[in-house]
Chimera marker file (.cmm) of the C-alpha trace (Angstrom):
<marker_set name="trace">
<marker id="1" x="-0.366" y="-7.218" z="17.045" r="1" g="1" b="0" radius="0.5"/>
<marker id="2" x="0.026" y="-8.052" z="20.727" r="1" g="1" b="0" radius="0.5"/>
<marker id="3" x="3.451" y="-6.422" z="21.005" r="1" g="1" b="0" radius="0.5"/>
<marker id="4" x="3.037" y="-3.316" z="18.836" r="1" g="1" b="0" radius="0.5"/>
<marker id="5" x="-0.590" y="-2.391" z="18.171" r="1" g="1" b="0" radius="0.5"/>
<marker id="6" x="-2.483" y="-3.484" z="21.293" r="1" g="1" b="0" radius="0.5"/>
<marker id="7" x="-0.291" y="-1.554" z="23.781" r="1" g="1" b="0" radius="0.5"/>
<marker id="8" x="-1.124" y="1.642" z="21.848" r="1" g="1" b="0" radius="0.5"/>
<marker id="9" x="-4.889" y="1.079" z="21.754" r="1" g="1" b="0" radius="0.5"/>
<marker id="10" x="-7.401" y="2.727" z="24.046" r="1" g="1" b="0" radius="0.5"/>
<marker id="11" x="-10.883" y="1.329" z="24.717" r="1" g="1" b="0" radius="0.5"/>
<marker id="12" x="-13.145" y="2.286" z="21.828" r="1" g="1" b="0" radius="0.5"/>
<marker id="13" x="-10.350" y="2.757" z="19.267" r="1" g="1" b="0" radius="0.5"/>
<marker id="14" x="-11.283" y="1.368" z="15.858" r="1" g="1" b="0" radius="0.5"/>
<marker id="15" x="-9.054" y="-1.182" z="14.129" r="1" g="1" b="0" radius="0.5"/>
<marker id="16" x="-9.848" y="-1.969" z="10.493" r="1" g="1" b="0" radius="0.5"/>
<marker id="17" x="-8.427" y="-5.371" z="9.604" r="1" g="1" b="0" radius="0.5"/>
<marker id="18" x="-7.765" y="-6.404" z="6.028" r="1" g="1" b="0" radius="0.5"/>
<marker id="19" x="-7.930" y="-9.966" z="4.770" r="1" g="1" b="0" radius="0.5"/>
<marker id="20" x="-4.316" y="-10.932" z="5.371" r="1" g="1" b="0" radius="0.5"/>
<marker id="21" x="-4.408" y="-14.354" z="7.074" r="1" g="1" b="0" radius="0.5"/>
<marker id="22" x="-2.530" y="-13.290" z="10.262" r="1" g="1" b="0" radius="0.5"/>
<marker id="23" x="-4.952" y="-10.364" z="10.686" r="1" g="1" b="0" radius="0.5"/>
<marker id="24" x="-7.868" y="-12.825" z="10.671" r="1" g="1" b="0" radius="0.5"/>
<marker id="25" x="-6.413" y="-15.205" z="13.241" r="1" g="1" b="0" radius="0.5"/>
<marker id="26" x="-8.218" y="-15.994" z="16.484" r="1" g="1" b="0" radius="0.5"/>
<marker id="27" x="-5.246" y="-14.579" z="18.395" r="1" g="1" b="0" radius="0.5"/>
<marker id="28" x="-5.520" y="-11.248" z="16.556" r="1" g="1" b="0" radius="0.5"/>
<marker id="29" x="-9.239" y="-10.971" z="17.263" r="1" g="1" b="0" radius="0.5"/>
<marker id="30" x="-8.714" y="-11.941" z="20.918" r="1" g="1" b="0" radius="0.5"/>
<marker id="31" x="-5.979" y="-9.314" z="21.308" r="1" g="1" b="0" radius="0.5"/>
<marker id="32" x="-8.349" y="-6.616" z="20.075" r="1" g="1" b="0" radius="0.5"/>
<marker id="33" x="-11.027" y="-7.816" z="22.479" r="1" g="1" b="0" radius="0.5"/>
<marker id="34" x="-8.590" y="-7.600" z="25.402" r="1" g="1" b="0" radius="0.5"/>
<marker id="35" x="-7.774" y="-4.012" z="24.386" r="1" g="1" b="0" radius="0.5"/>
<marker id="36" x="-11.524" y="-3.301" z="24.134" r="1" g="1" b="0" radius="0.5"/>
<marker id="37" x="-10.967" y="-1.876" z="20.658" r="1" g="1" b="0" radius="0.5"/>
<marker id="38" x="-13.696" y="-1.909" z="18.035" r="1" g="1" b="0" radius="0.5"/>
<marker id="39" x="-12.856" y="-4.535" z="15.429" r="1" g="1" b="0" radius="0.5"/>
<marker id="40" x="-13.928" y="-3.711" z="11.860" r="1" g="1" b="0" radius="0.5"/>
<marker id="41" x="-12.980" y="-6.467" z="9.411" r="1" g="1" b="0" radius="0.5"/>
<marker id="42" x="-12.848" y="-5.087" z="5.889" r="1" g="1" b="0" radius="0.5"/>
<marker id="43" x="-14.671" y="-6.839" z="3.064" r="1" g="1" b="0" radius="0.5"/>
<marker id="44" x="-12.557" y="-8.632" z="0.481" r="1" g="1" b="0" radius="0.5"/>
<marker id="45" x="-11.678" y="-6.579" z="-2.573" r="1" g="1" b="0" radius="0.5"/>
<marker id="46" x="-9.124" y="-6.356" z="-5.287" r="1" g="1" b="0" radius="0.5"/>
<marker id="47" x="-5.997" y="-4.308" z="-4.588" r="1" g="1" b="0" radius="0.5"/>
<marker id="48" x="-6.382" y="-3.030" z="-8.152" r="1" g="1" b="0" radius="0.5"/>
<marker id="49" x="-9.502" y="-1.194" z="-7.014" r="1" g="1" b="0" radius="0.5"/>
<marker id="50" x="-7.901" y="0.385" z="-3.941" r="1" g="1" b="0" radius="0.5"/>
<marker id="51" x="-6.298" y="3.772" z="-4.758" r="1" g="1" b="0" radius="0.5"/>
<marker id="52" x="-3.848" y="3.608" z="-1.852" r="1" g="1" b="0" radius="0.5"/>
<marker id="53" x="-2.256" y="0.537" z="-3.450" r="1" g="1" b="0" radius="0.5"/>
<marker id="54" x="-0.963" y="2.723" z="-6.281" r="1" g="1" b="0" radius="0.5"/>
<marker id="55" x="0.593" y="5.130" z="-3.812" r="1" g="1" b="0" radius="0.5"/>
<marker id="56" x="2.099" y="2.550" z="-1.508" r="1" g="1" b="0" radius="0.5"/>
<marker id="57" x="3.503" y="0.564" z="-4.447" r="1" g="1" b="0" radius="0.5"/>
<marker id="58" x="6.096" y="3.328" z="-4.870" r="1" g="1" b="0" radius="0.5"/>
<marker id="59" x="7.132" y="2.973" z="-1.241" r="1" g="1" b="0" radius="0.5"/>
<marker id="60" x="7.249" y="-0.807" z="-1.627" r="1" g="1" b="0" radius="0.5"/>
<marker id="61" x="9.521" y="-0.347" z="-4.643" r="1" g="1" b="0" radius="0.5"/>
<marker id="62" x="11.972" y="1.593" z="-2.492" r="1" g="1" b="0" radius="0.5"/>
<marker id="63" x="11.804" y="-1.143" z="0.146" r="1" g="1" b="0" radius="0.5"/>
<marker id="64" x="12.616" y="-3.846" z="-2.429" r="1" g="1" b="0" radius="0.5"/>
<marker id="65" x="15.914" y="-2.121" z="-3.182" r="1" g="1" b="0" radius="0.5"/>
<marker id="66" x="17.081" y="-2.424" z="0.424" r="1" g="1" b="0" radius="0.5"/>
<marker id="67" x="20.324" y="-4.220" z="1.171" r="1" g="1" b="0" radius="0.5"/>
<marker id="68" x="20.299" y="-4.171" z="4.978" r="1" g="1" b="0" radius="0.5"/>
<marker id="69" x="17.159" y="-5.066" z="6.919" r="1" g="1" b="0" radius="0.5"/>
<marker id="70" x="17.757" y="-3.440" z="10.281" r="1" g="1" b="0" radius="0.5"/>
<marker id="71" x="14.970" y="-1.493" z="11.983" r="1" g="1" b="0" radius="0.5"/>
<marker id="72" x="16.851" y="1.733" z="11.309" r="1" g="1" b="0" radius="0.5"/>
<marker id="73" x="17.303" y="0.914" z="7.618" r="1" g="1" b="0" radius="0.5"/>
<marker id="74" x="13.628" y="0.028" z="7.193" r="1" g="1" b="0" radius="0.5"/>
<marker id="75" x="12.577" y="3.298" z="8.854" r="1" g="1" b="0" radius="0.5"/>
<marker id="76" x="14.956" y="5.335" z="6.697" r="1" g="1" b="0" radius="0.5"/>
<marker id="77" x="13.944" y="3.720" z="3.400" r="1" g="1" b="0" radius="0.5"/>
<marker id="78" x="10.231" y="3.894" z="4.239" r="1" g="1" b="0" radius="0.5"/>
<marker id="79" x="10.551" y="7.589" z="5.130" r="1" g="1" b="0" radius="0.5"/>
<marker id="80" x="12.512" y="8.248" z="1.947" r="1" g="1" b="0" radius="0.5"/>
<marker id="81" x="9.859" y="6.451" z="-0.106" r="1" g="1" b="0" radius="0.5"/>
<marker id="82" x="7.136" y="8.601" z="1.470" r="1" g="1" b="0" radius="0.5"/>
<marker id="83" x="9.093" y="11.780" z="0.718" r="1" g="1" b="0" radius="0.5"/>
<marker id="84" x="9.327" y="10.785" z="-2.953" r="1" g="1" b="0" radius="0.5"/>
<marker id="85" x="5.536" y="10.680" z="-3.315" r="1" g="1" b="0" radius="0.5"/>
<marker id="86" x="3.892" y="13.425" z="-5.335" r="1" g="1" b="0" radius="0.5"/>
<marker id="87" x="0.436" y="14.876" z="-4.640" r="1" g="1" b="0" radius="0.5"/>
<marker id="88" x="-0.746" y="13.018" z="-7.761" r="1" g="1" b="0" radius="0.5"/>
<marker id="89" x="0.506" y="9.718" z="-6.244" r="1" g="1" b="0" radius="0.5"/>
<marker id="90" x="-1.365" y="10.455" z="-3.030" r="1" g="1" b="0" radius="0.5"/>
<marker id="91" x="-4.652" y="11.281" z="-4.742" r="1" g="1" b="0" radius="0.5"/>
<marker id="92" x="-4.411" y="8.030" z="-6.714" r="1" g="1" b="0" radius="0.5"/>
<link id1="1" id2="2" r="1" g="1" b="0" radius="0.2"/>
<link id1="2" id2="3" r="1" g="1" b="0" radius="0.2"/>
<link id1="3" id2="4" r="1" g="1" b="0" radius="0.2"/>
<link id1="4" id2="5" r="1" g="1" b="0" radius="0.2"/>
<link id1="5" id2="6" r="1" g="1" b="0" radius="0.2"/>
<link id1="6" id2="7" r="1" g="1" b="0" radius="0.2"/>
<link id1="7" id2="8" r="1" g="1" b="0" radius="0.2"/>
<link id1="8" id2="9" r="1" g="1" b="0" radius="0.2"/>
<link id1="9" id2="10" r="1" g="1" b="0" radius="0.2"/>
<link id1="10" id2="11" r="1" g="1" b="0" radius="0.2"/>
<link id1="11" id2="12" r="1" g="1" b="0" radius="0.2"/>
<link id1="12" id2="13" r="1" g="1" b="0" radius="0.2"/>
<link id1="13" id2="14" r="1" g="1" b="0" radius="0.2"/>
<link id1="14" id2="15" r="1" g="1" b="0" radius="0.2"/>
<link id1="15" id2="16" r="1" g="1" b="0" radius="0.2"/>
<link id1="16" id2="17" r="1" g="1" b="0" radius="0.2"/>
<link id1="17" id2="18" r="1" g="1" b="0" radius="0.2"/>
<link id1="18" id2="19" r="1" g="1" b="0" radius="0.2"/>
<link id1="19" id2="20" r="1" g="1" b="0" radius="0.2"/>
<link id1="20" id2="21" r="1" g="1" b="0" radius="0.2"/>
<link id1="21" id2="22" r="1" g="1" b="0" radius="0.2"/>
<link id1="22" id2="23" r="1" g="1" b="0" radius="0.2"/>
<link id1="23" id2="24" r="1" g="1" b="0" radius="0.2"/>
<link id1="24" id2="25" r="1" g="1" b="0" radius="0.2"/>
<link id1="25" id2="26" r="1" g="1" b="0" radius="0.2"/>
<link id1="26" id2="27" r="1" g="1" b="0" radius="0.2"/>
<link id1="27" id2="28" r="1" g="1" b="0" radius="0.2"/>
<link id1="28" id2="29" r="1" g="1" b="0" radius="0.2"/>
<link id1="29" id2="30" r="1" g="1" b="0" radius="0.2"/>
<link id1="30" id2="31" r="1" g="1" b="0" radius="0.2"/>
<link id1="31" id2="32" r="1" g="1" b="0" radius="0.2"/>
<link id1="32" id2="33" r="1" g="1" b="0" radius="0.2"/>
<link id1="33" id2="34" r="1" g="1" b="0" radius="0.2"/>
<link id1="34" id2="35" r="1" g="1" b="0" radius="0.2"/>
<link id1="35" id2="36" r="1" g="1" b="0" radius="0.2"/>
<link id1="36" id2="37" r="1" g="1" b="0" radius="0.2"/>
<link id1="37" id2="38" r="1" g="1" b="0" radius="0.2"/>
<link id1="38" id2="39" r="1" g="1" b="0" radius="0.2"/>
<link id1="39" id2="40" r="1" g="1" b="0" radius="0.2"/>
<link id1="40" id2="41" r="1" g="1" b="0" radius="0.2"/>
<link id1="41" id2="42" r="1" g="1" b="0" radius="0.2"/>
<link id1="42" id2="43" r="1" g="1" b="0" radius="0.2"/>
<link id1="43" id2="44" r="1" g="1" b="0" radius="0.2"/>
<link id1="44" id2="45" r="1" g="1" b="0" radius="0.2"/>
<link id1="45" id2="46" r="1" g="1" b="0" radius="0.2"/>
<link id1="46" id2="47" r="1" g="1" b="0" radius="0.2"/>
<link id1="47" id2="48" r="1" g="1" b="0" radius="0.2"/>
<link id1="48" id2="49" r="1" g="1" b="0" radius="0.2"/>
<link id1="49" id2="50" r="1" g="1" b="0" radius="0.2"/>
<link id1="50" id2="51" r="1" g="1" b="0" radius="0.2"/>
<link id1="51" id2="52" r="1" g="1" b="0" radius="0.2"/>
<link id1="52" id2="53" r="1" g="1" b="0" radius="0.2"/>
<link id1="53" id2="54" r="1" g="1" b="0" radius="0.2"/>
<link id1="54" id2="55" r="1" g="1" b="0" radius="0.2"/>
<link id1="55" id2="56" r="1" g="1" b="0" radius="0.2"/>
<link id1="56" id2="57" r="1" g="1" b="0" radius="0.2"/>
<link id1="57" id2="58" r="1" g="1" b="0" radius="0.2"/>
<link id1="58" id2="59" r="1" g="1" b="0" radius="0.2"/>
<link id1="59" id2="60" r="1" g="1" b="0" radius="0.2"/>
<link id1="60" id2="61" r="1" g="1" b="0" radius="0.2"/>
<link id1="61" id2="62" r="1" g="1" b="0" radius="0.2"/>
<link id1="62" id2="63" r="1" g="1" b="0" radius="0.2"/>
<link id1="63" id2="64" r="1" g="1" b="0" radius="0.2"/>
<link id1="64" id2="65" r="1" g="1" b="0" radius="0.2"/>
<link id1="65" id2="66" r="1" g="1" b="0" radius="0.2"/>
<link id1="66" id2="67" r="1" g="1" b="0" radius="0.2"/>
<link id1="67" id2="68" r="1" g="1" b="0" radius="0.2"/>
<link id1="68" id2="69" r="1" g="1" b="0" radius="0.2"/>
<link id1="69" id2="70" r="1" g="1" b="0" radius="0.2"/>
<link id1="70" id2="71" r="1" g="1" b="0" radius="0.2"/>
<link id1="71" id2="72" r="1" g="1" b="0" radius="0.2"/>
<link id1="72" id2="73" r="1" g="1" b="0" radius="0.2"/>
<link id1="73" id2="74" r="1" g="1" b="0" radius="0.2"/>
<link id1="74" id2="75" r="1" g="1" b="0" radius="0.2"/>
<link id1="75" id2="76" r="1" g="1" b="0" radius="0.2"/>
<link id1="76" id2="77" r="1" g="1" b="0" radius="0.2"/>
<link id1="77" id2="78" r="1" g="1" b="0" radius="0.2"/>
<link id1="78" id2="79" r="1" g="1" b="0" radius="0.2"/>
<link id1="79" id2="80" r="1" g="1" b="0" radius="0.2"/>
<link id1="80" id2="81" r="1" g="1" b="0" radius="0.2"/>
<link id1="81" id2="82" r="1" g="1" b="0" radius="0.2"/>
<link id1="82" id2="83" r="1" g="1" b="0" radius="0.2"/>
<link id1="83" id2="84" r="1" g="1" b="0" radius="0.2"/>
<link id1="84" id2="85" r="1" g="1" b="0" radius="0.2"/>
<link id1="85" id2="86" r="1" g="1" b="0" radius="0.2"/>
<link id1="86" id2="87" r="1" g="1" b="0" radius="0.2"/>
<link id1="87" id2="88" r="1" g="1" b="0" radius="0.2"/>
<link id1="88" id2="89" r="1" g="1" b="0" radius="0.2"/>
<link id1="89" id2="90" r="1" g="1" b="0" radius="0.2"/>
<link id1="90" id2="91" r="1" g="1" b="0" radius="0.2"/>
<link id1="91" id2="92" r="1" g="1" b="0" radius="0.2"/>
</marker_set>
């Protein structure tokens, strides 16, 4: 968060944090405060009830098939997975 997200934030930007443990850490919250971003922790819910999970599961499937884990390979496979999505996938 400190190396990638915070340098891109402007005061007043909104960051919605899910319930992943690293996203809830004191360091994560402090980094958002330093950036003067608005912190919006999301309530817990089931991924089964979140439509985007259906869409992103296809991209995750493409990522699981990766052999090399370089930054370039991750970018390429992620982009390819997004291109394979249909409008029906996107609408959930």
